[in-house]
ZANUKE-39368 format. One line per 8 residues: number of its first residue (from 1); for each residue x, y, z of N, C-alpha, C, O. Coordinates in Angstrom, 2 decimals, padded with zeros to 5 digits. Atoms other than C-alpha are relative to their C-alpha. Layout:
! ZANUKE-39368
NUM) X,Y,Z,X,Y,Z,X,Y,Z,X,Y,Z | ...
This chain:
! ZANUKE-39368
1) -001.36,-000.61,000.02,-053.01,047.96,-030.99,000.18,000.33,-001.29,-000.17,-000.46,-002.17 | -000.33,-000.47,001.28,-051.97,049.90,-033.84,001.31,-000.63,-000.48,002.13,-001.17,000.27 | -001.36,000.52,000.44,-049.18,048.90,-036.39,001.19,000.37,000.54,002.15,-000.40,000.56 | -001.25,-000.60,-000.42,-046.70,051.23,-034.90,000.29,-000.76,001.34,001.39,-001.26,001.55 | -000.06,000.68,-001.11,-047.48,049.74,-031.47,000.76,-001.45,-000.16,001.81,-001.77,000.38 | -000.54,001.46,000.45,-046.83,046.19,-032.78,001.47,000.07,-000.31,002.19,-000.75,000.25 | -001.14,-000.07,000.37,-043.69,047.20,-034.29,000.96,000.48,001.04,002.09,000.01,001.16 | -000.84,-000.53,-001.27,-042.33,049.08,-031.29,000.19,-001.27,000.92,001.28,-001.52,001.45
9) -000.15,001.03,-001.00,-043.08,046.00,-029.21,001.00,-001.10,-000.50,001.89,-001.57,000.21 | -001.07,000.93,000.53,-041.23,043.63,-031.51,001.55,000.67,000.18,002.47,-000.05,000.57 | -001.32,-000.71,-000.03,-038.20,046.13,-031.54,000.36,-000.20,001.38,001.50,-000.61,001.60 | -000.33,-000.22,-001.40,-038.30,046.37,-027.77,000.48,-001.53,000.50,001.28,-001.59,001.43 | -000.24,001.47,-000.43,-037.99,042.34,-027.36,001.65,-000.16,000.19,002.16,-000.29,001.30 | -001.30,000.08,000.02,-034.32,042.13,-028.36,000.75,000.72,001.09,001.54,000.17,001.85 | -000.57,-000.94,-001.18,-033.33,045.10,-026.09,-000.33,-000.57,001.34,000.56,-000.49,002.19 | 000.26,000.62,-001.29,-035.17,043.28,-023.10,001.11,-001.06,000.21,001.87,-001.05,001.18
17) -000.84,001.22,-000.19,-033.19,040.05,-023.75,001.38,000.42,000.15,002.10,-000.20,000.93 | -001.39,-000.52,-000.05,-029.91,042.09,-024.32,000.12,000.53,001.60,001.16,000.29,002.21 | -000.25,-000.56,-001.49,-030.44,043.77,-020.71,-000.08,-000.94,000.85,000.43,-000.72,001.95 | -000.07,001.26,-000.99,-031.04,040.40,-019.07,001.36,-000.49,-000.20,002.09,-000.72,000.77 | -001.38,000.84,000.29,-027.94,038.92,-020.73,001.07,000.90,000.75,001.96,000.40,001.44 | -001.09,-000.66,-000.47,-025.95,042.00,-019.74,-000.13,-000.04,001.46,000.91,000.12,002.10 | -000.10,000.25,-001.59,-027.10,041.51,-016.04,000.59,-001.19,000.48,001.26,-001.30,001.50 | -000.70,001.35,-000.34,-026.19,037.86,-016.23,001.44,000.00,-000.33,002.11,-000.85,000.25
25) -001.37,-000.04,000.24,-022.78,038.71,-017.64,000.66,000.77,001.12,001.74,000.39,001.58 | -000.60,-000.49,-001.15,-022.18,041.10,-014.90,-000.02,-000.78,001.29,000.82,-000.61,002.17 | 000.02,000.95,-001.20,-023.20,038.50,-012.34,001.17,-001.01,000.02,001.78,-001.37,001.03 | -001.17,000.98,000.24,-020.61,036.08,-013.91,001.32,000.60,000.15,002.26,-000.07,000.59 | -001.09,-000.70,-000.32,-018.07,038.68,-013.78,000.22,000.15,001.43,001.36,000.10,001.89 | -000.05,-000.32,-001.50,-018.84,039.33,-010.11,000.37,-001.46,000.58,001.28,-001.50,001.41 | -000.52,001.18,-000.38,-018.56,035.52,-009.49,001.35,-000.32,-000.25,001.98,-000.90,000.64 | -001.29,000.14,000.46,-015.34,035.36,-011.32,001.05,000.77,000.94,002.10,000.31,001.40
33) -001.01,-000.81,-000.86,-013.80,038.15,-009.36,-000.25,-000.44,001.54,000.66,-000.26,002.35 | 000.07,000.44,-001.36,-015.26,036.74,-006.07,000.86,-001.16,000.12,001.62,-001.16,001.09 | -000.80,001.08,000.12,-013.57,033.50,-006.86,001.35,000.06,000.21,002.01,-000.75,000.86 | -001.44,-000.34,-000.11,-010.27,035.10,-007.25,000.35,000.33,001.42,001.31,-000.15,002.02 | -000.31,-000.39,-001.26,-010.63,036.84,-003.97,000.02,-001.11,001.15,000.84,-001.15,002.08 | 000.18,001.10,-000.80,-011.76,033.80,-002.23,001.17,-001.01,000.10,001.58,-001.49,001.16 | -001.47,000.77,000.15,-008.65,031.76,-003.48,000.97,000.73,000.75,001.58,000.23,001.69 | -001.14,-000.65,-000.84,-006.38,034.36,-002.30,000.01,000.11,001.35,001.02,000.26,002.04
41) 000.20,-000.14,-001.54,-007.96,034.52,001.08,000.37,-001.55,000.54,001.08,-001.75,001.53 | -000.32,001.45,-000.46,-007.75,030.69,001.43,001.55,-000.51,-000.20,002.17,-001.27,000.54 | -001.39,000.44,000.50,-004.41,030.30,-000.33,001.17,000.89,000.20,002.33,000.50,000.03 | -001.02,-001.11,-000.26,-002.56,033.52,000.51,000.46,000.29,-001.35,001.53,000.90,-001.44 | -000.36,-000.42,001.58,-002.26,033.96,-003.32,-001.08,-000.33,-000.97,-001.50,-001.47,-001.14 | 001.19,000.10,000.87,-004.92,034.51,-005.73,000.63,-000.22,-001.54,001.79,000.11,-001.77 | -000.24,000.31,001.36,-004.86,033.43,-009.57,000.26,001.31,-000.71,-000.23,002.39,-000.37 | -000.06,-001.08,000.78,-003.58,035.59,-012.24,-001.32,000.43,-000.87,-001.55,001.62,-001.12
49) 001.49,-000.31,000.42,-007.06,035.47,-013.87,-000.97,-001.10,000.17,-000.56,-002.24,000.38 | 001.07,000.84,-000.25,-010.39,033.81,-013.51,-001.06,000.50,-000.79,-001.62,001.56,-000.53 | 001.10,-000.32,001.07,-012.88,033.87,-016.35,-001.19,-000.92,000.09,-000.99,-002.12,000.29 | 001.29,000.99,-000.10,-016.54,032.42,-016.30,-000.62,-000.08,-001.21,-000.81,000.90,-001.93 | 000.82,000.17,001.21,-018.32,031.00,-019.00,-001.41,-000.71,000.32,-001.35,-001.84,000.81 | 001.18,000.46,-000.49,-022.11,030.38,-018.43,-000.88,-000.66,-001.22,-000.99,-000.01,-002.25 | 000.71,000.36,000.91,-024.30,028.13,-020.47,-000.93,-001.02,000.38,-000.48,-002.07,000.84 | 001.04,000.84,-000.44,-027.64,026.46,-019.79,000.16,-000.33,001.57,-000.04,000.49,002.48
57) -000.01,000.39,-001.32,-027.07,024.37,-016.73,001.38,000.07,000.72,001.60,-000.52,001.78 | -001.54,000.06,-000.38,-023.35,025.05,-016.20,000.68,001.30,000.01,000.55,002.13,-000.89 | -001.03,-001.08,-000.07,-020.90,027.59,-015.06,001.25,-000.60,000.14,001.47,-001.48,000.97 | -001.25,000.37,-000.14,-017.45,027.10,-015.70,000.99,001.17,000.27,000.96,002.25,-000.32 | -001.14,-001.14,-000.21,-014.40,029.05,-014.22,001.15,-000.43,-000.39,001.54,-001.47,000.15 | -001.28,000.29,000.44,-011.23,028.85,-015.91,000.89,000.76,000.57,000.73,001.98,000.51 | -001.02,-000.68,-000.90,-008.27,029.78,-013.79,001.32,-000.33,-000.49,001.71,-001.46,-000.82 | -001.33,000.20,000.47,-004.88,030.46,-014.78,001.00,000.75,000.98,000.68,001.76,001.60
65) -000.74,-000.64,-000.81,-001.81,031.21,-012.92,-000.17,000.05,001.38,-000.18,001.08,002.05 | 000.67,000.07,-001.66,-002.80,029.81,-009.38,001.01,-001.13,000.38,000.68,-002.28,000.06 | -000.78,000.85,-000.82,000.14,028.01,-007.56,000.59,000.65,001.13,001.51,001.44,000.90 | -000.49,-000.78,-001.18,000.87,029.26,-004.09,001.50,-000.45,000.27,001.90,-001.56,-000.11 | -001.25,000.38,-000.10,004.49,029.38,-003.02,000.36,-001.37,000.55,001.29,-002.04,000.10 | -000.32,001.24,-000.64,004.33,026.36,-000.75,-000.18,-001.14,-000.87,000.56,-002.12,-000.81 | 000.29,000.96,000.89,002.70,024.38,-003.48,001.13,-000.04,-001.05,001.35,-001.14,-001.54 | -000.91,-000.19,001.07,005.43,025.49,-005.96,001.34,-000.67,000.55,002.14,-001.04,-000.31
73) -001.07,000.53,-000.59,008.15,024.11,-003.57,-000.16,-001.41,000.14,000.83,-002.14,000.05 | 000.31,001.51,000.12,006.45,020.70,-003.31,000.06,-000.52,-001.22,000.62,-001.61,-001.35 | -000.17,000.60,001.25,006.06,020.27,-007.02,001.42,-000.10,-000.38,001.81,-001.04,-001.08 | -001.43,-000.05,000.28,009.69,021.12,-007.26,000.66,-001.20,000.36,001.65,-001.66,-000.20 | -000.63,001.20,-000.60,010.29,018.15,-005.17,-000.73,-001.31,-000.36,-000.70,-002.36,000.27 | 000.86,001.11,000.60,008.06,015.99,-007.24,-001.17,-000.57,000.90,-001.53,-001.73,000.71 | 000.99,000.30,-000.86,005.32,015.84,-004.57,-001.30,000.54,-000.53,-001.96,001.34,000.12 | 001.20,-000.56,000.59,002.47,016.54,-006.81,-001.20,-000.68,000.65,-002.23,-000.02,000.76
81) 001.20,000.85,-000.65,000.12,013.95,-005.14,-000.27,000.71,001.35,-001.44,000.83,001.69 | 000.21,-000.66,-001.11,000.63,015.80,-001.87,-000.65,001.44,-000.32,-001.45,001.92,000.49 | 000.67,-001.16,000.41,-000.41,018.97,-003.57,-001.46,000.06,-000.43,-002.30,000.93,-000.17 | 001.36,000.53,000.37,-003.36,017.40,-005.07,-000.77,-000.32,001.25,-001.88,000.21,001.31 | 000.83,000.27,-001.16,-004.64,016.10,-001.70,-000.32,001.24,000.80,-001.48,001.40,001.20 | 000.10,-001.08,-000.79,-004.05,019.41,000.19,-001.00,000.91,-000.73,-001.94,001.43,-000.12 | 000.75,-001.03,000.82,-005.60,021.50,-002.52,-001.44,-000.48,-000.05,-002.34,000.33,000.14 | 001.50,000.50,-000.19,-008.80,019.26,-002.64,-000.75,000.26,001.07,-001.96,000.48,001.09
89) 000.76,-000.42,-001.31,-009.36,019.91,000.85,-000.37,001.49,000.01,-001.50,001.85,000.33 | 000.44,-001.43,-000.10,-009.20,023.69,000.60,-000.81,000.40,-000.93,-001.63,001.29,-000.69 | 001.07,-000.33,001.28,-010.98,023.87,-002.72,-001.29,-000.41,000.45,-002.25,000.28,000.11 | 001.43,000.34,-000.46,-013.88,021.98,-001.02,-000.55,000.86,000.77,-001.76,001.07,000.71 | 000.62,-001.21,-000.96,-014.26,024.66,001.53,-000.21,001.23,-000.91,-001.14,002.00,-000.66 | 000.41,-001.24,001.00,-014.12,027.33,-001.33,-001.24,-000.31,-000.66,-002.16,000.51,-000.69 | 001.37,000.38,000.81,-016.80,025.69,-003.26,-001.13,-000.03,000.73,-002.23,000.17,000.22 | 001.24,000.05,-000.76,-018.99,025.35,-000.47,-000.50,001.56,000.29,-001.69,001.90,000.29
97) 000.27,-001.57,000.07,-018.84,029.21,-000.05,-000.24,000.52,-001.13,-001.10,001.39,-001.14 | 000.34,-000.62,001.17,-018.76,030.00,-003.64,-001.51,-000.50,-000.27,-002.31,000.29,-000.78 | 001.12,000.42,000.44,-021.77,027.82,-004.04,-001.28,000.89,000.30,-002.22,001.03,-000.48 | 001.08,-000.82,-000.68,-024.02,030.06,-001.86,000.07,001.37,-000.80,-000.99,001.92,-001.09 | -000.09,-001.15,000.96,-022.74,033.12,-003.95,-000.51,-000.16,-001.31,-001.25,000.71,-001.77 | 000.70,000.27,001.28,-023.63,031.67,-007.21,-001.53,-000.10,000.13,-002.23,000.51,-000.68 | 001.49,000.10,-000.31,-027.13,030.82,-005.92,-000.61,001.07,000.08,-001.59,001.27,-000.64 | 000.48,-001.25,-000.20,-027.79,034.09,-004.72,000.10,000.98,-001.29,-000.85,001.68,-001.65
105) -000.19,-001.00,001.15,-026.21,036.05,-007.82,-000.84,-000.43,-001.05,-001.54,000.44,-001.57 | 000.83,000.54,001.09,-027.99,033.70,-010.47,-001.33,-000.37,000.28,-002.08,-000.63,-000.67 | 001.18,000.41,-000.33,-030.99,032.85,-008.48,-000.45,-001.46,-000.56,-001.50,-001.67,-001.17 | -000.01,001.28,000.55,-030.47,029.16,-009.26,000.64,-001.01,000.96,001.70,-000.70,001.50 | -000.76,001.03,-001.01,-029.60,026.00,-007.04,001.14,-000.67,-000.75,001.08,-001.11,-001.89 | -001.48,000.84,000.36,-026.05,024.49,-007.43,-000.23,-001.20,000.73,-000.33,-001.28,001.95 | 000.18,001.37,-000.45,-026.55,020.76,-007.25,001.46,-000.79,000.14,001.71,-001.65,000.99 | -001.25,000.81,000.16,-023.07,019.58,-008.15,001.28,001.08,-000.25,001.07,002.16,-000.80
113) -001.12,-000.67,000.41,-019.45,020.96,-008.40,001.21,-000.78,-000.23,001.38,-001.77,000.49 | -001.16,000.85,000.28,-016.23,019.61,-009.78,001.16,000.99,-000.40,000.93,002.12,-000.84 | -001.10,-000.84,000.23,-012.80,020.98,-010.24,001.26,-000.78,-000.28,001.45,-001.87,000.27 | -001.34,000.84,000.30,-009.38,019.88,-011.63,001.15,001.02,-000.37,000.92,002.17,-000.73 | -001.29,-001.08,000.20,-005.81,021.51,-012.09,001.04,-000.73,-000.80,001.18,-001.95,-000.71 | -001.16,000.28,001.08,-003.00,021.14,-014.64,001.15,000.69,000.74,001.32,001.84,000.35 | -001.07,-000.60,-000.61,-000.02,022.07,-012.40,001.12,000.37,-001.15,001.70,001.46,-001.12 | -001.20,-000.48,000.96,002.55,021.93,-015.53,-000.49,001.21,-000.76,000.36,002.04,-001.07
121) 000.55,-001.26,000.87,000.38,024.58,-017.46,-000.46,001.10,001.05,-000.77,002.22,000.64 | 000.45,-000.87,-000.88,-000.59,026.26,-014.19,-001.40,000.52,-000.15,-001.62,001.72,-000.02 | 001.41,-000.27,000.25,-004.34,026.22,-014.85,-001.01,-001.02,000.63,-000.72,-002.19,000.90 | 001.11,000.80,-000.58,-007.47,024.88,-013.47,-001.42,000.41,-000.51,-001.62,001.38,-001.25 | 001.25,-000.26,000.41,-011.17,024.66,-013.89,-000.85,-000.33,001.25,-000.45,-001.22,002.01 | 001.16,000.24,-000.94,-014.33,024.75,-011.45,-001.15,-000.12,-000.89,-001.33,000.63,-001.85 | 001.31,000.29,000.79,-017.56,023.40,-012.82,-001.16,000.06,001.12,-001.10,-000.68,002.10 | 001.22,000.01,-000.68,-020.97,024.34,-011.19,-001.06,-000.47,-000.91,-001.17,-000.02,-002.05
129) 001.15,000.56,000.77,-023.99,022.36,-012.36,-001.14,000.49,000.84,-001.10,000.48,002.07 | 001.25,-000.58,-000.44,-027.43,023.86,-011.79,-001.05,-000.95,000.04,-001.02,-001.91,-000.74 | 001.21,000.97,-000.01,-030.65,022.09,-010.89,-000.89,000.20,-001.37,-001.45,-000.76,-001.89 | 000.65,-000.40,001.34,-032.27,023.75,-014.02,000.78,000.94,-001.03,001.85,001.49,-000.79 | -000.83,-000.91,000.96,-031.26,025.68,-017.02,-000.53,001.55,000.27,-001.67,001.90,000.54 | 000.45,-001.35,-000.10,-031.20,029.27,-016.77,-000.65,000.59,-001.37,-000.38,000.09,-002.46 | 000.78,-000.68,001.31,-033.42,031.51,-019.32,001.10,000.76,-000.67,002.00,001.31,-000.04 | -000.86,-000.74,000.84,-031.57,033.03,-022.10,001.51,-000.29,000.02,002.32,000.59,-000.30
137) -001.34,000.38,-000.10,-028.40,031.28,-021.65,000.46,-001.02,-001.05,001.57,-001.56,-001.04 | -000.31,001.01,001.01,-028.56,029.04,-024.59,001.12,000.40,-000.65,001.29,001.60,-000.88 | -001.26,-000.25,000.79,-025.23,028.73,-026.42,-000.27,-000.84,-001.55,-000.59,-002.02,-001.73 | 000.25,000.68,001.14,-025.53,028.13,-029.98,001.24,-000.33,-000.81,001.22,-000.43,-002.04 | -001.28,000.46,000.51,-021.95,027.19,-030.58,-000.06,-001.27,-000.63,-000.60,-002.10,000.10 | -000.05,001.35,000.53,-021.60,024.15,-032.80,001.29,-000.39,-000.20,002.17,000.46,-000.41 | -001.40,000.69,000.07,-018.63,021.69,-033.03,-000.29,-000.93,-001.19,-001.37,-001.52,-001.25 | 000.03,000.99,001.06,-018.02,019.63,-036.21,000.50,-001.30,000.45,001.41,-001.42,001.27
145) -000.46,001.34,-000.30,-017.71,015.97,-036.06,-000.19,-000.55,001.47,000.58,-001.33,002.02 | 000.36,000.33,-001.51,-019.40,015.61,-032.54,000.03,-001.56,000.29,000.52,-002.08,001.29 | 000.02,001.35,-000.19,-019.99,012.07,-033.08,001.38,-000.80,-000.08,001.66,-001.69,000.72 | -001.37,000.48,-000.14,-016.46,011.16,-033.99,000.64,000.42,001.22,001.27,-000.45,001.82 | -000.47,-000.58,-001.22,-015.38,013.33,-031.08,-000.29,-000.84,001.20,000.57,-001.19,002.01 | 000.47,001.05,-001.22,-017.35,011.15,-028.62,000.47,-001.43,-000.26,000.69,-002.14,000.72 | -000.46,001.28,000.29,-016.26,007.97,-030.35,001.26,-000.24,000.31,001.69,-001.33,000.70 | -001.41,-000.06,-000.54,-012.78,009.07,-029.70,000.17,-000.22,001.48,000.86,-001.08,002.03
153) 000.05,-000.01,-001.51,-013.47,009.84,-026.12,-000.28,-001.57,000.44,000.42,-002.10,001.29 | 000.53,001.29,-000.56,-015.31,006.32,-025.74,001.40,-000.86,-000.31,001.70,-001.62,000.61 | -000.89,000.97,000.42,-012.25,004.48,-027.44,001.18,000.32,000.99,001.81,-000.69,001.32 | -001.02,-000.13,-000.93,-009.61,006.16,-024.95,-000.49,-000.47,001.14,000.24,-001.23,001.78 | 000.45,000.36,-001.14,-011.88,005.65,-022.13,000.24,-001.45,000.24,000.81,-001.81,001.27 | -000.04,001.21,-000.10,-012.09,001.96,-022.87,001.54,-000.49,000.14,001.70,-001.57,000.70 | -001.37,000.39,000.04,-008.20,001.69,-023.16,000.36,000.05,001.70,001.14,-000.73,002.25 | -000.42,-000.24,-001.56,-008.08,002.93,-019.30,-000.99,-000.78,000.91,-000.63,-001.34,001.95
161) 001.07,000.63,-000.80,-011.38,001.54,-018.05,-001.07,-000.64,-000.70,-001.06,-001.87,-000.76 | 001.11,000.79,000.57,-014.50,000.79,-019.87,-000.73,001.29,-000.97,-000.61,002.47,-000.65 | 000.77,-000.97,000.67,-016.68,002.66,-022.61,-001.19,000.44,000.84,-001.97,-000.35,001.37 | 001.14,-000.46,-000.81,-019.09,004.97,-020.88,-001.48,-000.59,-000.28,-001.74,-000.98,-001.42 | 001.43,000.55,000.33,-022.75,003.79,-020.70,-000.65,001.19,-000.70,-001.39,000.87,-001.63 | 000.52,-001.22,000.67,-023.81,007.44,-021.83,000.99,001.08,000.02,001.89,001.22,000.85 | -000.94,-001.10,000.04,-022.16,010.40,-022.89,-000.64,001.37,-000.76,-001.29,001.28,-001.80 | 000.45,-001.24,000.69,-023.02,014.05,-023.80,000.99,001.12,-000.08,001.76,001.39,000.85
169) -001.11,-001.03,-000.02,-020.96,016.90,-025.11,-000.75,001.43,-000.11,-001.67,001.68,-000.89 | 000.74,-001.50,-000.18,-022.00,020.53,-024.30,001.19,001.04,-000.47,002.20,001.16,000.22 | -000.93,-001.09,000.36,-020.04,023.25,-026.13,-000.45,001.33,000.70,-001.44,001.96,000.34 | 000.19,-001.16,-000.75,-019.84,026.11,-023.62,000.45,001.43,-000.70,-000.01,002.52,-000.38 | -000.30,-001.05,000.86,-018.17,028.36,-026.11,000.96,-000.56,-001.13,001.20,-001.75,-001.29 | -000.74,000.57,001.32,-016.01,028.16,-029.24,001.30,-000.67,000.20,001.86,-001.34,-000.67 | -001.24,000.39,-000.64,-012.98,027.34,-027.10,-000.26,-001.14,000.96,000.65,-001.96,001.13 | 000.22,001.07,-001.23,-014.49,025.02,-024.31,-001.10,-000.78,-000.29,-002.20,-000.31,-000.55
177) 000.86,001.02,000.17,-016.13,021.76,-024.71,-000.24,-000.71,001.41,000.72,-000.94,002.15 | 000.16,000.81,-001.28,-017.69,019.95,-021.70,-000.49,-001.15,-000.38,-001.24,-001.21,-001.36 | 000.36,001.27,000.56,-018.20,016.44,-021.93,-000.45,-000.85,001.41,000.40,-001.04,002.28 | 000.35,000.77,-001.04,-020.25,014.37,-019.34,000.00,-001.45,-000.29,-000.68,-001.79,-001.26 | 000.12,001.38,000.22,-019.72,010.59,-019.17,-000.53,-000.62,001.19,-000.07,-000.30,002.29 | 000.80,000.67,-001.00,-022.09,008.33,-017.12,000.49,-001.46,-000.11,000.88,-001.87,-001.20 | -000.33,001.45,-000.06,-021.26,004.69,-016.19,001.32,-000.31,-000.48,001.43,-000.86,-001.57 | -001.32,000.22,000.57,-017.47,004.48,-016.44,000.81,-000.73,001.11,002.03,-000.78,000.96
185) -000.73,000.73,-001.15,-016.37,002.57,-013.30,000.03,-001.32,-000.38,-000.97,-001.79,-000.92 | -000.09,001.52,000.26,-015.17,-001.02,-013.74,-000.19,-000.60,001.66,-000.14,000.14,002.64 | 000.35,000.60,-001.22,-015.90,-003.47,-010.81,001.10,000.25,001.01,000.84,000.65,002.15 | -001.19,-000.13,-000.90,-012.36,-003.34,-009.33,000.04,001.40,000.62,000.39,001.62,001.78 | -000.01,-001.56,-000.40,-012.68,000.49,-009.12,-000.93,000.20,001.08,-000.59,000.80,002.10 | 000.94,000.03,-001.03,-015.90,000.11,-007.19,000.51,-000.57,001.26,000.38,-000.03,002.36 | -000.47,000.72,-001.38,-014.30,-002.35,-004.79,001.01,000.70,000.64,000.99,000.66,001.87 | -000.98,-000.90,-000.66,-011.32,-000.03,-004.08,-000.81,001.10,000.65,-000.51,001.45,001.79
193) 000.73,-001.10,-000.60,-013.87,002.74,-003.49,-000.60,-000.47,001.42,-000.54,000.21,002.44 | 000.88,000.36,-001.16,-015.90,000.67,-001.02,001.00,-000.47,001.08,000.60,-000.67,002.22 | -001.06,000.48,-001.12,-012.49,-000.48,000.84,000.61,001.29,000.53,001.48,001.27,001.40 | -000.76,-001.23,-000.49,-011.58,003.20,001.32,001.03,000.67,-000.85,001.59,001.65,-000.35 | -001.07,-000.30,000.51,-009.11,003.74,-001.42,-000.34,001.11,-001.11,000.31,001.24,-002.15 | 000.80,-000.97,001.05,-011.27,006.56,-003.24,001.23,001.01,-000.40,001.43,001.21,-001.60 | -000.85,-000.89,000.34,-008.37,009.11,-002.99,001.29,-000.39,-000.85,001.77,000.37,-001.69 | -000.91,000.35,000.78,-005.64,007.08,-004.30,-000.40,-000.56,-001.27,000.47,-000.58,-002.14
201) 000.50,000.31,001.08,-007.78,005.70,-006.94,-000.25,001.20,-000.96,-000.07,001.11,-002.18 | 000.24,-000.92,000.84,-008.71,008.98,-008.11,001.31,000.86,-000.60,001.22,001.54,-001.63 | -001.23,-000.56,000.30,-005.04,010.30,-008.28,000.58,-000.71,-001.19,001.14,-000.18,-002.15 | -000.50,001.13,001.17,-004.17,007.20,-010.42,-000.69,000.16,-001.19,-000.09,000.23,-002.27 | 000.83,-000.33,001.24,-007.13,007.75,-012.74,000.27,001.38,-000.67,000.18,001.52,-001.89 | -000.27,-001.36,000.43,-006.30,011.38,-013.07,001.16,000.00,-000.98,001.06,000.45,-002.12 | -001.14,000.03,000.67,-002.84,010.80,-014.16,-000.13,-001.00,-001.27,000.29,-000.63,-002.37 | 000.02,000.73,001.05,-003.54,007.84,-016.30,-000.89,000.50,-001.17,-000.44,000.51,-002.32
209) 000.93,-000.42,000.95,-006.50,009.14,-018.15,000.53,001.19,-000.80,000.40,001.19,-002.02 | -000.67,-001.28,000.57,-004.75,012.53,-018.92,000.96,-000.35,-001.03,001.06,000.15,-002.15 | -001.39,000.42,000.90,-001.65,010.75,-020.28,-000.68,-000.57,-001.31,-000.26,-000.08,-002.36 | 000.61,000.42,000.84,-003.89,008.82,-022.52,-000.77,000.81,-000.91,-000.68,000.67,-002.13 | 000.72,-000.84,000.84,-006.20,011.39,-023.65,001.05,000.97,-000.88,000.82,001.21,-002.07 | -000.85,-000.81,000.56,-003.26,013.65,-024.48,001.03,-000.52,-001.16,001.39,000.08,-002.17 | -001.03,000.63,000.98,-000.83,011.13,-026.11,-000.52,-000.94,-001.01,000.09,-001.07,-002.07 | 000.38,000.87,001.00,-002.91,008.58,-027.87,-001.34,000.44,-000.65,-001.94,-000.35,-001.39
217) 001.37,-000.43,000.72,-006.08,010.60,-029.00,000.33,000.63,-001.39,001.50,000.78,-001.76 | -000.02,-000.54,001.30,-006.77,012.10,-032.42,-001.07,001.33,-000.02,-001.65,001.75,-001.02 | 000.80,-001.36,-000.11,-008.73,015.22,-031.20,000.30,001.02,-001.08,-000.57,001.58,-001.74 | -000.26,-001.14,001.02,-006.80,017.60,-033.42,-000.43,-000.31,-001.17,-000.98,000.57,-001.82 | 000.51,000.17,001.38,-007.59,015.73,-036.56,-001.35,000.11,-000.02,-001.85,000.62,-001.02 | 001.38,-000.03,000.06,-011.17,015.42,-035.56,-000.75,001.36,000.13,-001.83,001.65,-000.39 | 000.61,-001.37,-000.43,-011.83,018.84,-034.29,000.69,001.07,-000.98,000.29,002.23,-001.09 | -000.78,-001.42,000.83,-009.33,020.81,-036.74,000.44,001.14,000.90,000.60,002.31,000.56
225) -000.48,-001.08,-000.83,-008.23,022.44,-033.69,001.10,-000.84,001.03,000.96,-002.05,001.23 | -000.79,000.46,-000.85,-005.36,021.84,-031.26,-000.62,-000.01,001.52,-001.39,000.88,001.87 | 000.70,000.09,-001.41,-006.35,020.83,-027.57,001.13,000.54,000.83,002.20,-000.06,000.91 | -001.11,-000.67,-001.04,-004.35,023.16,-025.10,-000.08,-000.66,001.40,000.96,-000.85,002.03 | 000.21,000.45,-001.33,-005.79,021.72,-021.90,-001.24,-001.01,000.10,-002.25,-000.75,-000.56 | 000.83,000.95,-000.27,-007.81,018.62,-020.73,-000.13,-000.13,001.65,000.82,-000.31,002.42 | 000.09,-000.08,-001.49,-009.38,018.71,-017.22,-001.20,-001.05,000.32,-002.30,-000.99,-000.23 | 001.05,001.11,-000.39,-011.31,015.73,-015.67,-000.20,-000.26,001.49,000.71,-000.43,002.30
233) 000.31,000.19,-001.59,-013.11,015.27,-012.35,-001.25,-001.39,-000.04,-001.92,-001.79,-001.00 | 000.96,001.11,-000.23,-015.29,012.40,-011.05,-000.93,000.17,001.27,-000.58,000.74,002.30 | 000.89,000.37,-001.07,-018.32,011.64,-008.92,-000.08,-001.47,000.07,-000.87,-002.10,-000.63 | 000.02,001.49,000.05,-017.53,008.09,-007.99,-001.08,-000.64,000.54,-001.45,-001.76,000.19 | 001.41,000.72,-000.72,-020.59,007.45,-005.85,-001.09,000.04,-001.07,-001.83,-000.94,-001.09 | 000.94,-000.02,000.96,-022.83,008.51,-008.80,000.50,-000.54,-001.38,-000.20,-000.58,-002.40 | -000.70,000.62,001.35,-020.21,006.91,-011.43,-000.17,000.88,-001.12,-000.69,000.46,-002.15 | 000.06,-000.79,001.26,-020.04,009.78,-013.70,001.32,001.07,000.25,001.95,001.32,001.27
241) -001.39,-000.94,000.26,-017.24,012.19,-014.78,-000.25,001.10,-000.91,-001.00,000.92,-001.87 | 000.12,-001.15,000.95,-017.00,015.72,-016.40,001.35,000.13,-000.49,002.30,000.01,000.28 | -001.24,-000.38,000.60,-014.23,016.47,-018.77,-000.16,001.45,-000.70,-001.24,001.79,-001.18 | -000.04,-001.20,000.57,-013.26,019.91,-020.07,001.16,000.12,-001.05,002.33,-000.11,-000.75 | -001.05,-000.07,001.09,-011.43,020.43,-023.33,000.09,001.48,-000.33,-000.90,002.11,-000.71 | -000.33,-001.45,000.29,-009.79,023.92,-023.78,000.68,000.02,-001.24,001.79,-000.50,-001.31 | -000.50,-000.03,001.36,-009.20,024.56,-027.47,000.73,001.17,-000.25,000.39,002.21,000.32 | -000.67,-001.16,000.48,-006.67,026.87,-029.10,-000.89,000.65,-001.13,-000.51,001.68,-001.70
């Protein structure tokens, strides 16, 4: 191979990767659009926006402006728990259908999914976890003081329940941090789940954890960024939780 051929080959590689990434981004946009249509079909009203962020083993859909007229009435009457329960049932159905679309679009198996909603801010997230990492989706976003950030999460977690056995922070973008916590349930919570009080426990944990993470944390000082939204969901059977921090 001549020197010219070698140089042309080296030059072509970034264009191939760029083409691959363009294709992946197109698929993510397709999934985001499909999610909006699916929510509109199931709820009678779709979100104002749905944007996707893909990194390694995760696809996060950030949803804004999504409260149906019926939910709005219930929230005005202070029945947020009823809205939580009803939405969880419908969203579970949405996620089963969305799972297949994601697997076909990105050619990867979805092994887990999570979701959470902030009704006062009218926002929400859906997290899909893949069986393996996608090629060329590494995110080189770095965050400062990640150890201090995780120590603060551990401190607040201990106030509400216990320090997680393990923790990992995954920066999905410069404004979105995903945190996985493993081993967070205490014995009384496990007992309540075993006796069939899972839904009541999750609603209580959701309200309590978010209150503590918003009111008593020092994330702004640690990250030098304001935290706009915090979302939390759990897999109580596997004793793990995912948190999403949306930064300004």
